[in-house]
C-alpha positions in Angstrom: 80.0 95.9 106.2 83.3 97.5 105.0 85.5 100.6 106.3 88.3 103.0 105.5 91.5 102.1 107.6 93.7 104.9 106.5 97.8 105.6 107.7 100.4 108.4 106.6 104.2 107.0 106.5 106.9 109.7 106.1 108.5 108.0 103.1 107.3 106.2 100.1 109.6 103.5 100.8 107.5 102.5 104.2 104.3 103.0 101.7 105.4 100.7 99.5 106.1 97.8 102.0 102.7 98.4 103.7 101.1 98.0 100.3 103.5 94.6 99.6 102.5 93.4 102.8 99.3 93.8 102.3 98.7 92.1 99.0 100.5 89.1 100.6 98.0 89.1 103.0 95.3 88.7 100.6 93.9 92.1 100.5 92.7 92.6 97.0 94.6 95.1 95.2 91.4 97.3 94.1 91.1 97.7 97.8 94.3 99.6 98.4 95.0 102.9 97.3 98.5 104.8 98.0 99.2 108.7 97.6 102.8 110.1 97.6 105.0 113.1 96.5 106.6 111.9 93.7 110.3 111.9 94.9 111.7 114.4 92.1 108.9 116.7 92.3 111.2 119.7 93.0 113.5 119.5 90.1 110.9 117.4 87.8 109.1 119.0 84.8 107.2 115.8 84.1 103.3 116.1 83.9 100.2 114.0 84.4 100.6 112.3 81.1 103.8 111.1 81.5 102.7 108.7 84.6 101.7 105.7 82.5 105.0 103.4 83.3 105.9 104.9 86.5 104.5 101.7 88.6 107.5 99.9 87.0 110.5 102.5 87.7 109.0 103.5 91.3 108.2 100.0 92.6 106.3 97.3 91.7 105.5 94.9 88.8 102.6 93.2 89.8 99.7 94.3 92.1 98.7 97.7 92.9 102.0 99.3 92.5 102.0 97.8 88.5 99.1 100.7 87.9 100.9 103.7 89.7 100.7 106.8 87.7 101.4 110.4 87.8 98.8 112.9 88.8 99.4 116.7 89.3 97.5 117.7 92.2 96.7 121.7 93.3 98.6 122.5 96.2 100.8 119.6 96.3 102.2 119.1 92.8 102.9 115.8 91.3 101.8 112.7 93.4 102.4 109.0 92.3 99.1 107.3 92.4 97.1 104.0 92.4 93.8 102.4 93.6 90.2 103.8 94.4 91.7 107.4 95.5 93.7 107.4 92.5 90.8 107.3 90.0 88.8 109.9 92.4 91.6 112.4 92.0 91.7 111.4 88.2 88.3 111.9 87.6 88.3 115.6 89.4 91.4 116.5 87.4 89.7 115.9 84.0 86.3 117.1 85.4 88.0 120.4 86.4 86.7 119.6 89.8 88.4 121.3 93.1 88.9 119.3 96.0 92.2 117.3 95.1 93.0 115.0 98.2 90.3 116.7 100.5 87.1 115.5 98.2 89.0 112.2 97.2 89.7 111.6 101.2 86.2 112.8 102.2 84.1 110.7 99.5 85.9 107.8 100.7 84.8 108.3 104.7 87.6 110.2 106.4 86.3 113.6 108.1 87.5 116.6 106.9 90.2 117.4 109.6 91.8 114.1 108.7 91.4 114.6 104.9 93.5 118.0 105.5 95.9 116.3 107.5 96.6 113.6 104.9 96.5 116.2 102.1 99.3 118.4 104.3 101.5 115.1 104.7 101.5 114.5 100.9 102.1 118.0 100.6 105.4 117.6 102.7 106.7 114.3 101.2 105.0 111.8 103.1 102.6 109.1 101.3 99.3 107.8 102.3 97.8 104.3 102.2 94.3 103.9 102.5 92.5 100.4 102.7 88.9 99.2 101.8 88.7 96.5 104.6 85.7 94.1 105.4 85.3 93.7 109.1 86.8 90.5 109.5 89.8 91.5 107.9 90.3 94.7 109.6 92.3 93.9 112.4 94.9 92.3 110.5 95.1 95.2 107.7 95.7 97.6 111.0 98.4 95.4 112.4 100.2 95.4 109.4 99.6 99.1 108.5 100.6 99.9 112.1 103.7 97.6 112.0 105.1 99.8 109.7 105.7 102.7 111.9 103.0 105.4 110.4 103.3 108.6 111.3 102.2 110.0 115.0 99.3 111.7 114.0 99.0 114.1 117.2 102.6 114.9 117.2 102.9 115.5 113.7 99.9 117.9 113.6 101.3 119.9 116.6 104.2 120.1 114.4 102.1 121.7 111.5 100.5 123.6 114.0 103.7 125.4 115.4 104.7 126.6 112.1 101.5 128.3 111.6 99.6 125.6 109.7 95.7 125.0 110.3 94.3 123.3 107.1 95.5 122.4 103.6 95.5 125.2 101.4 95.4 123.9 97.3 96.0 127.5 96.1 99.4 127.4 97.9 103.0 126.5 96.1 104.0 122.9 96.3 106.2 122.7 99.6 110.0 122.6 99.1 112.4 121.3 102.1 114.2 123.8 103.4 112.5 126.6 101.8 111.5 129.3 104.6 
C-alpha cells in the first residue's frame, strides 16, 4: 500500500537537501514532489514558460531536481516545482482549472485543511516536499524528512491565524515579506 508523506520547510535549501537525501536512500524520483516559492518572485518578471532550464540553475543536475520547472500559481505567484504534484499543477493550469496547490494536494490524499496550510506555506516563501511511499519504506522516508527539521505545523498555523488567516485564498495577491 502506498501513502503520501508531506512536510513543509521554511526555505528551498532545506527542501532541496531532503530531496537529495531521499534519492540517496533509494526513493525513486518519480515518487518525490517539490513545490517552493521562486526566490526572486517579488522582483522577477519570469513566466511559467521560462522554467525549462531552471533545474540546473536552482539546485540539481540529476534526479528530481533536474526536472524543476517554473509555474505561475494563482495567489502564490511563480513557484519552482518538480515531480508528480508539479504535473498535476501544470495540467490544471493548462486546462484552466482552479484549485492550484489545494487541488493538487487533495488529489494526492491530503485533507483540505492540510492542503490549505501547505498552499499558504508556499505562498509565504516556504517549500513542500511530498513523497508517495510504500509502507515498507515509510518509516525511513519520515525519518529523513523529520531529520531536516520541518516546520512545526501547529505552531505555524497558530501564527497564521493570529494574523487573521483562516484559509488559503487563491484570489489574493502573492505574499510579500514585510508588506502590511
